[in-house]
Structures are given as structure tokens and as C-alpha cells.
C-alpha positions in Angstrom: 7.8 32.3 -30.0 11.5 32.4 -29.0 12.5 33.2 -25.4 15.9 34.5 -24.6 17.3 33.6 -21.2 17.7 36.6 -18.9 21.2 37.3 -17.6 20.1 36.0 -14.2 19.5 32.6 -15.8 23.0 32.2 -17.2 25.8 30.3 -15.5 27.6 32.2 -12.8 24.6 34.4 -12.0 23.6 32.4 -8.9 20.4 31.4 -10.7 19.8 27.8 -9.9 16.0 28.2 -10.1 14.5 28.6 -13.5 11.5 30.9 -13.3 8.2 29.5 -14.7 4.5 30.4 -14.4 2.9 27.1 -13.5 6.0 25.2 -12.4 7.8 26.0 -9.1 10.7 23.6 -8.7 12.7 23.7 -11.9 16.3 23.8 -10.9 19.7 23.5 -12.6 22.0 20.9 -11.1 25.1 22.6 -12.4 27.7 24.5 -10.4 28.2 22.0 -7.6 31.7 21.2 -6.5 32.8 17.6 -6.1 35.2 16.1 -3.6 37.8 15.6 -6.3 37.9 19.2 -7.3 35.6 19.1 -10.4 32.3 20.9 -10.9 28.9 19.8 -12.3 28.0 21.3 -15.7 25.6 24.2 -15.9 22.7 24.1 -18.3 23.0 20.3 -18.8 20.7 18.5 -16.3 17.6 19.9 -14.6 15.3 18.7 -12.0 11.6 19.7 -12.0 8.1 19.4 -10.7 5.2 18.2 -12.9 5.9 19.2 -16.4 2.3 18.2 -17.3 1.3 21.6 -15.7 3.4 23.6 -18.2 1.3 26.0 -20.1 2.3 27.4 -23.5 4.7 30.0 -22.0 6.4 27.4 -19.7 6.7 25.0 -22.6 8.5 27.7 -24.7 10.8 28.6 -21.8 11.7 24.9 -21.3 12.4 24.5 -25.0 14.6 27.6 -24.8 16.8 25.6 -22.5 17.6 23.3 -25.5 16.0 20.3 -23.9 16.5 17.0 -25.7 15.2 14.5 -23.1 12.5 14.3 -20.5 12.5 11.6 -17.8 9.1 11.3 -16.2 9.3 9.5 -12.8 5.6 9.5 -12.0 3.2 6.5 -11.8 1.1 5.2 -14.7 -1.9 6.4 -12.8 -0.6 10.0 -12.5 0.0 10.1 -16.3 -3.4 8.8 -17.0 -5.1 11.3 -14.7 -3.0 14.4 -15.3 -1.3 13.9 -18.7 2.3 14.5 -19.6 4.6 17.2 -21.0 2.7 18.9 -23.8 5.5 19.1 -26.3 4.8 15.9 -28.4 5.2 18.0 -31.6 8.8 18.7 -30.7 11.7 16.3 -31.2 12.1 15.3 -27.5 13.0 11.9 -26.2 10.5 10.9 -23.6 11.2 8.2 -21.0 8.6 7.0 -18.5 10.5 5.6 -15.5 8.0 5.1 -12.6 9.8 5.0 -9.3 6.6 4.1 -7.4 3.7 1.9 -8.3 1.3 4.2 -6.5 1.6 7.6 -4.8 1.9 7.6 -1.0 -1.5 8.8 -0.1 -3.0 5.7 -1.7 -1.1 3.2 0.5 0.6 4.9 3.5 -1.4 5.6 6.6 0.3 8.6 8.2 -0.4 10.2 11.6 -0.7 14.0 11.3 2.1 14.5 13.8 4.6 12.1 12.2 8.2 13.1 12.3 8.9 14.3 8.7 12.6 13.2 8.9 11.8 9.7 9.9 8.9 9.4 7.5 10.7 10.7 4.4 13.9 8.9 5.1 12.0 5.6 5.2 10.1 6.4 2.0 13.3 7.3 0.2 15.0 4.1 1.3 12.0 2.2 -0.1 12.4 4.1 -3.4 16.0 3.0 -3.6 14.8 -0.6 -3.4 11.4 -0.6 -5.1 12.4 2.0 -7.7 15.8 0.4 -8.5 14.8 -0.5 -12.1 13.6 3.0 -12.8 16.7 4.6 -11.2 19.0 2.3 -13.2 17.1 3.1 -16.3 17.5 6.8 -15.7 21.3 6.4 -15.4 21.3 4.4 -18.7 19.6 7.4 -20.4 22.0 9.9 -18.8 25.0 7.9 -20.1 24.1 9.0 -23.6 25.9 12.3 -24.5 23.2 13.0 -27.0 20.5 13.1 -24.3 21.4 16.5 -23.0 20.2 19.0 -22.0 17.9 16.7 -20.0 15.3 17.2 -17.3 13.8 14.6 -14.9 10.6 15.2 -12.9 7.9 13.8 -10.8 4.8 15.6 -9.5 6.2 18.1 -7.0 9.9 17.7 -7.9 10.8 16.9 -4.3 10.7 13.2 -3.4 11.2 10.9 -6.4 13.1 13.7 -8.2 15.1 14.2 -5.0 16.1 10.6 -4.8 17.3 10.5 -8.4 19.1 13.8 -7.9 20.9 12.3 -4.9 21.9 9.3 -6.8 23.3 11.3 -9.7 25.0 13.9 -7.5 26.4 11.2 -5.3 27.9 9.4 -8.3 29.4 12.6 -9.5 31.2 13.0 -6.2 29.2 15.9 -4.7 29.3 15.8 -0.9 26.4 14.9 1.4 25.9 18.4 2.8 25.5 19.8 -0.7 23.2 17.0 -1.8 21.0 17.5 1.3 21.0 21.3 0.8 19.9 20.9 -2.8 17.1 18.7 -1.7 16.0 21.2 0.9 15.5 23.9 -1.7 12.3 22.2 -2.6 10.6 23.4 0.7 10.0 26.9 -0.7 8.7 25.5 -3.9 6.0 23.4 -2.0 4.6 26.6 -0.5 4.5 28.2 -4.0 2.7 25.1 -5.4 0.1 25.2 -2.6 -0.5 28.9 -3.4 -0.8 28.1 -7.2 -3.4 25.4 -6.4 -5.3 27.7 -4.2 -5.5 30.3 -7.0 -6.0 28.0 -10.0 -7.4 24.7 -8.9 -9.2 25.5 -5.6 -11.3 22.3 -5.8 -8.0 20.4 -5.3 -6.8 22.5 -2.4 -8.3 20.3 0.4 -6.7 17.2 -1.1 -3.3 18.9 -0.9 -3.6 20.7 2.5 -5.3 17.7 4.2 -2.1 15.6 3.7 0.2 15.2 6.6 2.8 18.0 6.8 5.5 15.4 6.1 4.2 15.0 2.6 5.2 18.6 1.8 8.3 19.0 3.9 11.9 18.8 2.6 14.1 18.6 5.7 17.8 18.2 4.6 18.4 15.8 7.5 16.1 13.3 5.9 18.3 13.2 2.8 21.4 13.0 5.1 19.9 9.9 6.7 19.2 8.2 3.3 22.8 8.9 2.2 24.1 7.3 5.4 21.9 4.3 4.7 23.4 4.0 1.3 26.9 4.1 2.7 26.0 1.6 5.4 24.3 -0.9 3.0 26.4 -0.5 -0.1 29.6 1.4 0.9 29.0 4.3 -1.5 26.6 5.5 -4.2 28.7 3.7 -6.7 28.2 0.6 -4.7 24.5 1.1 -4.7 24.2 1.6 -8.4 26.4 -1.4 -9.0 24.1 -3.5 -6.8 21.1 -2.5 -8.9 22.8 -3.6 -12.2 24.4 -0.4 -13.5 27.7 -1.1 -15.2 30.8 0.8 -14.5 31.0 2.1 -18.1 27.5 3.7 -17.6 28.7 5.5 -14.4 31.9 6.6 -16.3 29.7 8.0 -19.1 27.4 9.9 -16.7 30.4 11.4 -15.0 32.0 12.4 -18.4 28.7 14.0 -19.5 28.0 16.0 -16.3 31.4 17.1 -14.9 33.8 19.8 -16.0 
């Protein structure tokens, strides 16, 4: 089956979200202006929620984007429990780059009334440290011009995916407000994901809705705080990736691949 992209899904049509059936947070990272007057390429790099949930129709739609590479940021346990993107028969490069050893609900004790901004900002700073090898590995993959179009994902497409998106966009020269706004787009997707679970996997609904609200929130201010932490600790996003072992030629290649 071949799926043609609708006009609303083409560059310039204000269609950052890519509509799917069982996925709710697939977004194009193209079209963002940089501080030096350039623009991120459309239809080149995507961020997404759990591609393991993609049914036949969603797989076909993803492949219609011309994908060559999948970067899976989930834990080993998540892959064992929930599987991975069901397109092994297609020539796709698959990279498992776990940003966390375990998902938060397994090791973080959170009060129901915790401030989501403080909670998430702290978790994301921890990801920058503990997930440094995975984030550096992702940039190594994205330095290869033959890797595109590419998509990176975690389970909800909000936290681990949000951190990698911030690293990439920051390296490209996208300003903090735009990075934080892009991150905040995940909030609506979380509501859609809960609705999908309620309709399709009701036995898992309690597990999701019993989590502290901070787990499902995506306040742009949390991402702003993390970006400020990066600036304070490393001077810039380039300083951060240099500190985790990413060479300048890798950064230059990522920029060449993703900027117009």
C-alpha cells in the first residue's frame, strides 16, 4: 500500500504534526528559524512517541515519509516488554540508544502535588548527565547524511525525545523560546494518548492516570530551565556536546544535514 501525503502535510502548510492512528506525537522538526538567519530542513528529522504502537496503517504512513533511520531512546526493559517498530522487513537502520536505565516510575518517589516545572527540569538535567553516551551516539548517527529522513522516539515522545530535540535544535542555533515551545506541543499529545489507552488498552489506564500529573505535563518553562542550566554549566549547547565527547566535525555535519 502506498500512501500519498496530503497537502497539509507538505512543507509550508503549517503541518508540523504528522497524523497517525495509534501515535499522537509525531512531529517534523523542520521550519524553525535559527539565530543566524537559517532554517531547519523540513521532512528531514522527526520526533515521535512509541513507534512500537504503530499498526499497519501507521507503519505505511511512516514509510511514506521516506524514513531511513530509527533512533529508539527507550530502556532495554521497555523494548523487552513492548517491542519495537514493526518494520524489520524494510531496509531501515535501527539504533537503540537508551537515555535512561529505568523509567521514572520505577525509581522516583513523587508526591502528587509536586511542581511539574521543578520535577521535569531536574529529570532532564539528569538525562543530560546519565544519558550522555546515548545523546552523543544519536548525534554521531545524525552526522551521516545517508541517515535521513530520520526519526527519534521514546515512549510518549515528550521527555527523552524532548531532551534530544533540545540538544539538536540548540546545536542548530534555534533560540530557547522556540525550543521550549516545540517541547510544549507534547502536552496535547499526552491527552490524546490517555484517550487512546482508555479506548484500546483500558487495563493499562489506571497505571497511566495514577501517575503524578508531572509525568504527563510539558510546561515550556521546564525546558527553559534546562537550557539555562546548560548555559550555566557548559556555556552553550555546543559546549555541552563537546564535554560529552562529540567532536566539532560531528556538530558541523549535523548542521550541514539539517539546515538550509
